A tleap script that builds the chain and sets N, CA, C and O, in Angstrom:
source leaprc.protein.ff14SB
mol = sequence {
  NGLN VAL GLN LEU VAL GLU SER GLY GLY GLY
  LEU VAL GLN ALA GLY GLY SER LEU ARG LEU
  SER CYS ARG VAL SER GLY SER ILE PHE SER
  THR LYS GLY VAL ALA TRP TYR ARG GLN ALA
  PRO GLY LYS GLN ARG GLU MET VAL ALA THR
  ILE THR SER THR PHE SER THR ASN TYR ALA
  ASP SER VAL LYS GLY ARG PHE THR ILE SER
  ARG ASP ASN ALA GLU ASN THR ILE TYR LEU
  GLN MET ASN SER LEU LYS PRO GLU ASP THR
  ALA VAL TYR TYR CYS TYR MET ASP SER THR
  ALA THR TRP GLY GLN GLY THR GLN VAL THR
  VAL SER CSER
}
set mol.1.N position { 12.241 1.679 -17.738 }
set mol.1.CA position { 11.303 2.689 -16.998 }
set mol.1.C position { 10.735 1.754 -15.926 }
set mol.1.O position { 10.410 0.628 -16.303 }
set mol.2.N position { 10.566 2.092 -14.573 }
set mol.2.CA position { 9.901 1.528 -13.483 }
set mol.2.C position { 8.250 1.921 -13.564 }
set mol.2.O position { 7.878 3.089 -13.678 }
set mol.3.N position { 7.464 0.949 -13.500 }
set mol.3.CA position { 5.842 1.011 -13.308 }
set mol.3.C position { 5.425 0.530 -12.224 }
set mol.3.O position { 6.069 -0.440 -11.825 }
set mol.4.N position { 4.284 0.972 -11.387 }
set mol.4.CA position { 3.793 0.338 -10.373 }
set mol.4.C position { 2.126 0.338 -10.744 }
set mol.4.O position { 1.464 1.280 -11.179 }
set mol.5.N position { 1.748 -0.833 -10.469 }
set mol.5.CA position { 0.371 -0.921 -10.847 }
set mol.5.C position { -0.462 -1.589 -9.508 }
set mol.5.O position { -0.313 -2.794 -9.307 }
set mol.6.N position { -1.229 -0.894 -8.711 }
set mol.6.CA position { -2.057 -1.362 -7.685 }
set mol.6.C position { -3.454 -2.010 -8.203 }
set mol.6.O position { -4.132 -1.775 -9.204 }
set mol.7.N position { -3.619 -2.947 -7.092 }
set mol.7.CA position { -5.069 -3.511 -7.605 }
set mol.7.C position { -5.426 -4.095 -6.151 }
set mol.7.O position { -4.622 -4.314 -5.245 }
set mol.8.N position { -6.776 -4.290 -6.136 }
set mol.8.CA position { -7.302 -4.804 -4.764 }
set mol.8.C position { -8.187 -4.018 -3.948 }
set mol.8.O position { -8.684 -4.499 -2.930 }
set mol.9.N position { -8.451 -2.666 -4.382 }
set mol.9.CA position { -9.419 -1.828 -3.635 }
set mol.9.C position { -10.829 -2.506 -3.873 }
set mol.9.O position { -11.097 -3.519 -4.519 }
set mol.10.N position { -11.749 -1.547 -3.075 }
set mol.10.CA position { -13.160 -1.791 -3.250 }
set mol.10.C position { -13.995 -1.466 -2.045 }
set mol.10.O position { -13.418 -0.823 -1.168 }
set mol.11.N position { -15.109 -1.758 -1.866 }
set mol.11.CA position { -15.936 -1.405 -0.924 }
set mol.11.C position { -16.115 -2.349 0.073 }
set mol.11.O position { -16.552 -3.429 -0.323 }
set mol.12.N position { -15.868 -2.224 1.414 }
set mol.12.CA position { -16.205 -2.925 2.300 }
set mol.12.C position { -16.665 -2.227 3.618 }
set mol.12.O position { -16.532 -1.021 3.827 }
set mol.13.N position { -17.305 -3.254 4.609 }
set mol.13.CA position { -18.017 -3.080 5.652 }
set mol.13.C position { -16.635 -2.822 6.876 }
set mol.13.O position { -15.571 -3.440 6.849 }
set mol.14.N position { -16.966 -1.910 7.740 }
set mol.14.CA position { -16.305 -1.476 8.907 }
set mol.14.C position { -16.115 -3.038 9.607 }
set mol.14.O position { -16.963 -3.929 9.663 }
set mol.15.N position { -14.663 -3.052 10.136 }
set mol.15.CA position { -14.396 -4.454 10.600 }
set mol.15.C position { -13.937 -5.676 9.637 }
set mol.15.O position { -13.525 -6.781 9.991 }
set mol.16.N position { -14.137 -5.134 8.211 }
set mol.16.CA position { -13.716 -6.038 7.227 }
set mol.16.C position { -12.177 -6.096 6.769 }
set mol.16.O position { -11.342 -5.409 7.359 }
set mol.17.N position { -11.889 -6.785 5.893 }
set mol.17.CA position { -10.619 -6.937 5.265 }
set mol.17.C position { -10.482 -6.628 3.916 }
set mol.17.O position { -11.471 -6.592 3.184 }
set mol.18.N position { -9.142 -6.357 3.433 }
set mol.18.CA position { -8.892 -6.058 1.961 }
set mol.18.C position { -7.470 -6.322 1.944 }
set mol.18.O position { -6.660 -6.059 2.833 }
set mol.19.N position { -7.248 -6.913 0.742 }
set mol.19.CA position { -5.614 -6.972 0.473 }
set mol.19.C position { -5.298 -6.320 -0.809 }
set mol.19.O position { -5.936 -6.609 -1.821 }
set mol.20.N position { -4.200 -5.321 -0.820 }
set mol.20.CA position { -3.963 -4.645 -1.850 }
set mol.20.C position { -2.620 -5.329 -2.352 }
set mol.20.O position { -1.782 -5.856 -1.619 }
set mol.21.N position { -2.570 -5.227 -3.700 }
set mol.21.CA position { -1.436 -5.515 -4.518 }
set mol.21.C position { -0.674 -4.461 -5.322 }
set mol.21.O position { -1.322 -3.638 -5.970 }
set mol.22.N position { 0.641 -4.434 -5.322 }
set mol.22.CA position { 1.345 -3.402 -6.160 }
set mol.22.C position { 2.517 -4.337 -6.808 }
set mol.22.O position { 3.447 -4.851 -6.186 }
set mol.23.N position { 2.222 -4.443 -8.336 }
set mol.23.CA position { 3.202 -5.018 -9.134 }
set mol.23.C position { 4.171 -4.050 -9.620 }
set mol.23.O position { 3.713 -2.975 -10.007 }
set mol.24.N position { 5.387 -4.229 -9.667 }
set mol.24.CA position { 6.395 -3.395 -9.995 }
set mol.24.C position { 7.232 -3.974 -11.156 }
set mol.24.O position { 7.956 -4.953 -10.975 }
set mol.25.N position { 7.131 -3.391 -12.286 }
set mol.25.CA position { 8.070 -3.660 -13.573 }
set mol.25.C position { 9.638 -3.307 -13.368 }
set mol.25.O position { 10.047 -2.386 -12.660 }
set mol.26.N position { 10.370 -4.121 -14.043 }
set mol.26.CA position { 11.636 -4.043 -13.928 }
set mol.26.C position { 12.419 -4.878 -13.112 }
set mol.26.O position { 11.949 -5.560 -12.201 }
set mol.27.N position { 13.646 -4.833 -13.437 }
set mol.27.CA position { 14.664 -5.864 -12.648 }
set mol.27.C position { 15.004 -5.499 -11.323 }
set mol.27.O position { 15.509 -6.344 -10.583 }
set mol.28.N position { 14.734 -4.045 -10.829 }
set mol.28.CA position { 15.445 -3.621 -9.830 }
set mol.28.C position { 14.747 -3.694 -8.623 }
set mol.28.O position { 15.190 -3.250 -7.563 }
set mol.29.N position { 13.393 -4.382 -8.792 }
set mol.29.CA position { 12.599 -4.339 -7.490 }
set mol.29.C position { 13.164 -4.967 -6.252 }
set mol.29.O position { 13.005 -4.385 -5.179 }
set mol.30.N position { 13.873 -6.217 -6.315 }
set mol.30.CA position { 14.333 -7.004 -5.046 }
set mol.30.C position { 15.403 -6.043 -4.382 }
set mol.30.O position { 15.766 -6.330 -3.241 }
set mol.31.N position { 15.874 -5.061 -4.928 }
set mol.31.CA position { 17.277 -4.376 -4.262 }
set mol.31.C position { 16.590 -2.978 -3.720 }
set mol.31.O position { 17.335 -2.070 -3.351 }
set mol.32.N position { 15.045 -2.807 -3.674 }
set mol.32.CA position { 14.750 -1.345 -3.652 }
set mol.32.C position { 13.367 -1.475 -2.365 }
set mol.32.O position { 12.665 -2.475 -2.217 }
set mol.33.N position { 13.279 -0.416 -1.704 }
set mol.33.CA position { 12.463 -0.337 -0.790 }
set mol.33.C position { 11.163 0.296 -1.519 }
set mol.33.O position { 11.187 1.071 -2.476 }
set mol.34.N position { 9.831 -0.294 -0.738 }
set mol.34.CA position { 8.460 0.378 -1.470 }
set mol.34.C position { 7.677 0.633 -0.503 }
set mol.34.O position { 7.711 0.115 0.613 }
set mol.35.N position { 6.790 1.606 -0.974 }
set mol.35.CA position { 5.815 1.775 0.497 }
set mol.35.C position { 4.521 2.095 -0.008 }
set mol.35.O position { 4.438 2.610 -1.123 }
set mol.36.N position { 3.508 1.860 0.662 }
set mol.36.CA position { 1.892 2.351 0.665 }
set mol.36.C position { 1.830 3.803 1.278 }
set mol.36.O position { 2.301 4.166 2.356 }
set mol.37.N position { 1.264 4.418 0.510 }
set mol.37.CA position { 0.628 5.997 1.171 }
set mol.37.C position { -0.890 6.087 0.725 }
set mol.37.O position { -1.295 5.308 -0.138 }
set mol.38.N position { -1.652 6.930 1.239 }
set mol.38.CA position { -2.840 7.031 0.960 }
set mol.38.C position { -3.264 8.599 1.260 }
set mol.38.O position { -2.826 9.445 2.039 }
set mol.39.N position { -4.437 8.589 0.172 }
set mol.39.CA position { -4.890 10.242 0.125 }
set mol.39.C position { -6.401 10.112 0.571 }
set mol.39.O position { -7.076 9.368 -0.140 }
set mol.40.N position { -6.991 10.673 1.559 }
set mol.40.CA position { -8.380 10.640 1.946 }
set mol.40.C position { -8.884 11.999 1.307 }
set mol.40.O position { -8.024 12.857 1.111 }
set mol.41.N position { -10.108 12.257 0.986 }
set mol.41.CA position { -10.597 13.522 0.238 }
set mol.41.C position { -10.229 14.701 1.228 }
set mol.41.O position { -10.202 14.537 2.448 }
set mol.42.N position { -9.974 15.787 0.663 }
set mol.42.CA position { -9.190 17.096 1.336 }
set mol.42.C position { -8.246 16.838 2.395 }
set mol.42.O position { -8.160 17.589 3.366 }
set mol.43.N position { -7.509 15.774 2.247 }
set mol.43.CA position { -6.415 15.627 3.100 }
set mol.43.C position { -5.155 15.405 2.586 }
set mol.43.O position { -5.189 15.039 1.411 }
set mol.44.N position { -4.011 15.505 3.088 }
set mol.44.CA position { -2.609 15.380 2.494 }
set mol.44.C position { -2.497 13.840 2.384 }
set mol.44.O position { -3.161 13.144 3.153 }
set mol.45.N position { -1.741 13.318 1.522 }
set mol.45.CA position { -0.972 12.020 1.249 }
set mol.45.C position { -0.358 11.812 2.484 }
set mol.45.O position { 0.312 12.703 3.007 }
set mol.46.N position { -0.538 10.613 3.048 }
set mol.46.CA position { 0.258 10.034 4.102 }
set mol.46.C position { 0.897 8.835 4.015 }
set mol.46.O position { 0.434 8.065 3.174 }
set mol.47.N position { 1.877 8.445 4.678 }
set mol.47.CA position { 2.501 7.148 4.734 }
set mol.47.C position { 1.803 6.166 5.499 }
set mol.47.O position { 1.523 6.396 6.676 }
set mol.48.N position { 1.535 5.232 5.014 }
set mol.48.CA position { 0.973 4.068 5.693 }
set mol.48.C position { 2.050 2.880 6.171 }
set mol.48.O position { 2.278 2.573 7.341 }
set mol.49.N position { 2.522 2.419 5.244 }
set mol.49.CA position { 3.483 1.346 5.410 }
set mol.49.C position { 4.806 1.283 4.652 }
set mol.49.O position { 4.608 1.619 3.484 }
set mol.50.N position { 6.007 0.996 4.871 }
set mol.50.CA position { 7.238 0.840 4.237 }
set mol.50.C position { 7.670 -0.507 4.502 }
set mol.50.O position { 7.444 -1.126 5.542 }
set mol.51.N position { 8.454 -1.021 3.268 }
set mol.51.CA position { 9.463 -2.053 3.396 }
set mol.51.C position { 10.347 -2.121 2.779 }
set mol.51.O position { 10.186 -1.804 1.601 }
set mol.52.N position { 11.710 -2.552 3.209 }
set mol.52.CA position { 12.996 -2.130 2.689 }
set mol.52.C position { 13.333 -3.566 1.928 }
set mol.52.O position { 12.724 -4.616 2.134 }
set mol.53.N position { 14.292 -3.406 1.124 }
set mol.53.CA position { 14.852 -4.746 0.358 }
set mol.53.C position { 15.252 -5.839 1.171 }
set mol.53.O position { 15.325 -7.007 0.790 }
set mol.54.N position { 15.561 -5.323 2.539 }
set mol.54.CA position { 15.841 -6.556 3.602 }
set mol.54.C position { 14.804 -6.995 4.564 }
set mol.54.O position { 14.989 -7.549 5.648 }
set mol.55.N position { 13.466 -6.597 3.893 }
set mol.55.CA position { 12.150 -6.686 4.611 }
set mol.55.C position { 12.135 -6.253 5.905 }
set mol.55.O position { 11.742 -7.115 6.691 }
set mol.56.N position { 12.428 -5.222 6.378 }
set mol.56.CA position { 12.341 -4.428 7.503 }
set mol.56.C position { 11.078 -3.411 7.141 }
set mol.56.O position { 10.993 -2.810 6.070 }
set mol.57.N position { 10.234 -3.335 8.084 }
set mol.57.CA position { 8.959 -2.447 7.807 }
set mol.57.C position { 8.672 -1.460 8.778 }
set mol.57.O position { 9.299 -1.402 9.836 }
set mol.58.N position { 7.747 -0.669 8.475 }
set mol.58.CA position { 7.532 0.346 9.252 }
set mol.58.C position { 6.222 0.860 8.926 }
set mol.58.O position { 5.832 0.961 7.763 }
set mol.59.N position { 5.369 1.265 10.183 }
set mol.59.CA position { 3.800 1.618 9.921 }
set mol.59.C position { 3.448 2.805 10.642 }
set mol.59.O position { 3.930 3.137 11.725 }
set mol.60.N position { 2.495 3.489 9.918 }
set mol.60.CA position { 1.979 4.744 10.713 }
set mol.60.C position { 1.113 4.159 11.991 }
set mol.60.O position { 0.599 3.040 12.012 }
set mol.61.N position { 1.053 5.092 13.006 }
set mol.61.CA position { 0.561 4.508 14.240 }
set mol.61.C position { -0.719 4.129 13.857 }
set mol.61.O position { -1.187 3.063 14.256 }
set mol.62.N position { -1.498 5.066 12.945 }
set mol.62.CA position { -3.038 4.679 12.957 }
set mol.62.C position { -3.320 3.172 12.332 }
set mol.62.O position { -4.466 2.724 12.352 }
set mol.63.N position { -2.375 2.516 11.852 }
set mol.63.CA position { -2.409 1.230 11.349 }
set mol.63.C position { -1.822 0.172 11.992 }
set mol.63.O position { -2.347 -0.928 11.820 }
set mol.64.N position { -0.731 0.260 12.784 }
set mol.64.CA position { -0.168 -0.534 13.635 }
set mol.64.C position { -1.315 -1.468 14.217 }
set mol.64.O position { -2.381 -1.119 14.723 }
set mol.65.N position { -0.764 -2.878 13.992 }
set mol.65.CA position { -1.551 -3.923 14.453 }
set mol.65.C position { -2.566 -4.319 13.695 }
set mol.65.O position { -2.993 -5.458 13.884 }
set mol.66.N position { -3.172 -3.488 12.684 }
set mol.66.CA position { -4.114 -4.019 11.712 }
set mol.66.C position { -3.760 -4.101 10.430 }
set mol.66.O position { -4.370 -4.906 9.725 }
set mol.67.N position { -2.767 -3.339 9.891 }
set mol.67.CA position { -2.433 -3.407 8.647 }
set mol.67.C position { -1.051 -4.277 8.637 }
set mol.67.O position { -0.320 -4.274 9.627 }
set mol.68.N position { -0.734 -5.022 7.461 }
set mol.68.CA position { 0.614 -5.604 7.404 }
set mol.68.C position { 1.144 -5.684 5.923 }
set mol.68.O position { 0.501 -6.323 5.091 }
set mol.69.N position { 2.113 -5.148 5.646 }
set mol.69.CA position { 3.148 -4.904 4.465 }
set mol.69.C position { 3.967 -6.203 4.233 }
set mol.69.O position { 4.518 -6.811 5.151 }
set mol.70.N position { 4.005 -6.618 2.782 }
set mol.70.CA position { 4.815 -7.707 2.697 }
set mol.70.C position { 5.544 -7.541 1.158 }
set mol.70.O position { 5.262 -6.673 0.332 }
set mol.71.N position { 6.377 -8.425 1.040 }
set mol.71.CA position { 6.587 -8.507 -0.502 }
set mol.71.C position { 7.022 -9.855 -1.233 }
set mol.71.O position { 7.679 -10.685 -0.604 }
set mol.72.N position { 6.717 -10.040 -2.337 }
set mol.72.CA position { 7.076 -11.282 -2.873 }
set mol.72.C position { 8.084 -10.927 -3.978 }
set mol.72.O position { 7.578 -10.443 -4.990 }
set mol.73.N position { 9.487 -11.087 -3.968 }
set mol.73.CA position { 10.268 -10.729 -4.854 }
set mol.73.C position { 10.367 -11.608 -6.064 }
set mol.73.O position { 10.956 -11.180 -7.056 }
set mol.74.N position { 9.773 -12.942 -6.056 }
set mol.74.CA position { 9.707 -13.604 -7.181 }
set mol.74.C position { 8.699 -13.323 -8.215 }
set mol.74.O position { 8.727 -13.773 -9.360 }
set mol.75.N position { 7.567 -12.333 -7.587 }
set mol.75.CA position { 6.727 -11.964 -8.366 }
set mol.75.C position { 6.570 -10.534 -8.543 }
set mol.75.O position { 5.572 -9.995 -9.022 }
set mol.76.N position { 7.803 -9.847 -8.053 }
set mol.76.CA position { 7.966 -8.217 -8.200 }
set mol.76.C position { 6.641 -7.490 -7.508 }
set mol.76.O position { 6.130 -6.542 -8.105 }
set mol.77.N position { 6.159 -7.887 -6.400 }
set mol.77.CA position { 4.823 -7.534 -5.953 }
set mol.77.C position { 4.947 -7.192 -4.562 }
set mol.77.O position { 5.563 -8.011 -3.880 }
set mol.78.N position { 4.475 -6.110 -3.956 }
set mol.78.CA position { 4.212 -5.953 -2.750 }
set mol.78.C position { 2.786 -5.703 -2.243 }
set mol.78.O position { 2.039 -5.027 -2.950 }
set mol.79.N position { 2.341 -6.203 -1.055 }
set mol.79.CA position { 1.111 -6.422 -0.567 }
set mol.79.C position { 0.928 -5.573 0.596 }
set mol.79.O position { 1.904 -5.211 1.254 }
set mol.80.N position { -0.551 -5.147 0.967 }
set mol.80.CA position { -0.917 -4.543 2.039 }
set mol.80.C position { -2.126 -5.369 2.773 }
set mol.80.O position { -3.228 -4.968 2.398 }
set mol.81.N position { -2.158 -6.059 3.397 }
set mol.81.CA position { -3.109 -6.875 4.102 }
set mol.81.C position { -3.828 -5.924 5.176 }
set mol.81.O position { -3.174 -5.619 6.173 }
set mol.82.N position { -5.109 -5.446 5.034 }
set mol.82.CA position { -5.912 -4.479 6.008 }
set mol.82.C position { -7.130 -5.323 6.577 }
set mol.82.O position { -8.051 -5.901 6.000 }
set mol.83.N position { -6.842 -5.200 7.756 }
set mol.83.CA position { -7.758 -5.971 8.638 }
set mol.83.C position { -8.433 -5.077 9.606 }
set mol.83.O position { -7.778 -4.109 9.993 }
set mol.84.N position { -9.618 -5.237 10.055 }
set mol.84.CA position { -10.051 -4.489 11.106 }
set mol.84.C position { -10.410 -3.051 10.660 }
set mol.84.O position { -10.389 -2.107 11.450 }
set mol.85.N position { -10.764 -2.925 9.254 }
set mol.85.CA position { -11.082 -1.672 8.515 }
set mol.85.C position { -12.127 -0.849 9.222 }
set mol.85.O position { -13.227 -1.198 9.652 }
set mol.86.N position { -11.400 0.581 9.248 }
set mol.86.CA position { -12.330 1.443 10.052 }
set mol.86.C position { -13.085 2.406 8.770 }
set mol.86.O position { -12.540 2.305 7.671 }
set mol.87.N position { -14.118 3.183 8.854 }
set mol.87.CA position { -14.451 4.332 8.164 }
set mol.87.C position { -13.142 5.418 7.799 }
set mol.87.O position { -12.930 5.908 6.690 }
set mol.88.N position { -12.524 5.591 8.756 }
set mol.88.CA position { -11.568 6.638 8.514 }
set mol.88.C position { -10.158 5.961 7.683 }
set mol.88.O position { -9.181 6.708 7.629 }
set mol.89.N position { -10.054 4.783 7.139 }
set mol.89.CA position { -9.241 4.210 6.293 }
set mol.89.C position { -9.606 4.321 4.904 }
set mol.89.O position { -8.900 3.912 3.983 }
set mol.90.N position { -10.925 4.985 4.751 }
set mol.90.CA position { -11.398 5.227 3.153 }
set mol.90.C position { -10.341 6.327 2.718 }
set mol.90.O position { -10.096 7.348 3.361 }
set mol.91.N position { -9.809 5.983 1.626 }
set mol.91.CA position { -8.690 6.772 0.943 }
set mol.91.C position { -8.620 6.027 -0.608 }
set mol.91.O position { -9.267 5.053 -0.993 }
set mol.92.N position { -7.776 6.700 -1.230 }
set mol.92.CA position { -7.062 6.093 -2.543 }
set mol.92.C position { -5.509 5.655 -1.937 }
set mol.92.O position { -4.844 6.444 -1.266 }
set mol.93.N position { -5.146 4.574 -2.208 }
set mol.93.CA position { -4.118 3.927 -1.618 }
set mol.93.C position { -3.168 3.771 -2.837 }
set mol.93.O position { -3.457 3.221 -3.900 }
set mol.94.N position { -1.909 4.384 -2.482 }
set mol.94.CA position { -0.989 4.391 -3.910 }
set mol.94.C position { 0.513 3.638 -3.290 }
set mol.94.O position { 0.986 3.961 -2.200 }
set mol.95.N position { 1.025 2.782 -4.034 }
set mol.95.CA position { 2.456 2.541 -3.835 }
set mol.95.C position { 3.402 3.449 -4.509 }
set mol.95.O position { 3.111 4.041 -5.549 }
set mol.96.N position { 4.475 3.547 -3.943 }
set mol.96.CA position { 5.439 4.492 -4.210 }
set mol.96.C position { 7.012 3.718 -4.021 }
set mol.96.O position { 7.341 2.972 -3.099 }
set mol.97.N position { 7.777 4.116 -5.097 }
set mol.97.CA position { 9.286 3.711 -5.064 }
set mol.97.C position { 10.125 4.820 -4.791 }
set mol.97.O position { 10.438 5.562 -5.722 }
set mol.98.N position { 10.592 5.064 -3.472 }
set mol.98.CA position { 11.429 6.401 -3.427 }
set mol.98.C position { 12.600 6.423 -4.271 }
set mol.98.O position { 12.925 7.517 -4.734 }
set mol.99.N position { 13.342 5.328 -4.574 }
set mol.99.CA position { 14.657 5.465 -5.244 }
set mol.99.C position { 14.408 5.983 -6.588 }
set mol.99.O position { 15.356 6.339 -7.288 }
set mol.100.N position { 13.288 6.045 -6.969 }
set mol.100.CA position { 12.886 6.383 -8.633 }
set mol.100.C position { 11.903 7.328 -8.628 }
set mol.100.O position { 11.543 7.917 -9.647 }
set mol.101.N position { 11.383 7.535 -7.388 }
set mol.101.CA position { 10.290 8.796 -7.173 }
set mol.101.C position { 9.038 8.227 -8.197 }
set mol.101.O position { 8.558 8.979 -9.045 }
set mol.102.N position { 8.667 7.130 -8.066 }
set mol.102.CA position { 7.507 6.646 -9.369 }
set mol.102.C position { 6.411 6.408 -8.164 }
set mol.102.O position { 6.687 6.106 -7.003 }
set mol.103.N position { 5.301 6.584 -8.634 }
set mol.103.CA position { 3.892 6.582 -7.950 }
set mol.103.C position { 3.135 5.473 -8.974 }
set mol.103.O position { 3.290 5.348 -10.189 }
set mol.104.N position { 2.365 4.802 -8.167 }
set mol.104.CA position { 1.383 3.957 -8.816 }
set mol.104.C position { 0.148 4.970 -9.268 }
set mol.104.O position { 0.138 6.162 -8.962 }
set mol.105.N position { -0.800 4.375 -9.974 }
set mol.105.CA position { -2.127 5.221 -10.180 }
set mol.105.C position { -2.836 5.262 -9.192 }
set mol.105.O position { -3.490 6.298 -9.079 }
set mol.106.N position { -3.012 4.150 -8.047 }
set mol.106.CA position { -3.739 4.363 -6.966 }
set mol.106.C position { -4.893 3.390 -7.090 }
set mol.106.O position { -5.198 2.959 -8.202 }
set mol.107.N position { -5.640 2.975 -5.849 }
set mol.107.CA position { -6.837 2.307 -5.903 }
set mol.107.C position { -7.676 2.724 -4.618 }
set mol.107.O position { -7.308 3.009 -3.478 }
set mol.108.N position { -8.881 2.661 -5.182 }
set mol.108.CA position { -9.892 3.276 -4.166 }
set mol.108.C position { -10.225 2.243 -3.129 }
set mol.108.O position { -10.627 1.133 -3.478 }
set mol.109.N position { -10.072 2.571 -1.859 }
set mol.109.CA position { -10.769 1.753 -0.794 }
set mol.109.C position { -11.726 2.467 -0.022 }
set mol.109.O position { -11.355 3.496 0.542 }
set mol.110.N position { -13.088 2.013 0.108 }
set mol.110.CA position { -13.873 2.723 0.781 }
set mol.110.C position { -14.690 1.763 1.975 }
set mol.110.O position { -15.236 0.689 1.719 }
set mol.111.N position { -14.646 2.331 3.168 }
set mol.111.CA position { -15.074 1.351 4.421 }
set mol.111.C position { -16.414 2.000 4.874 }
set mol.111.O position { -16.388 3.100 5.427 }
set mol.112.N position { -17.518 1.380 4.665 }
set mol.112.CA position { -18.889 1.962 5.101 }
set mol.112.C position { -19.127 1.577 6.574 }
set mol.112.O position { -18.836 0.459 6.999 }
set mol.113.N position { -19.634 2.488 7.287 }
set mol.113.CA position { -19.803 2.361 8.684 }
set mol.113.C position { -21.039 1.326 8.958 }
set mol.113.O position { -21.374 1.057 10.111 }
savepdb mol mol.pdb
quit
């Protein structure tokens, strides 16, 4: 059974940086794409960034140029490097594996103005 566990959230001032991690259990990780989503209070969950098994990436327009998704197949982990954070980036961030429809538990990111 695949499990996704996020870490790295916290409170940061606007303009600051955070790096989120998502560790994926199971041996299938290297062959699967994984994504980061986020959900702000009162809003729908939205895609932030995706990375395929061949390391192709895609980003929401709102984070392009500020966020970077990456993966380390040796560590079964994906990362989300978030720079130049804005108050509107405040949300619970989730990682998601589409092929197994598995979500992590989420990690809170709060950006103060």
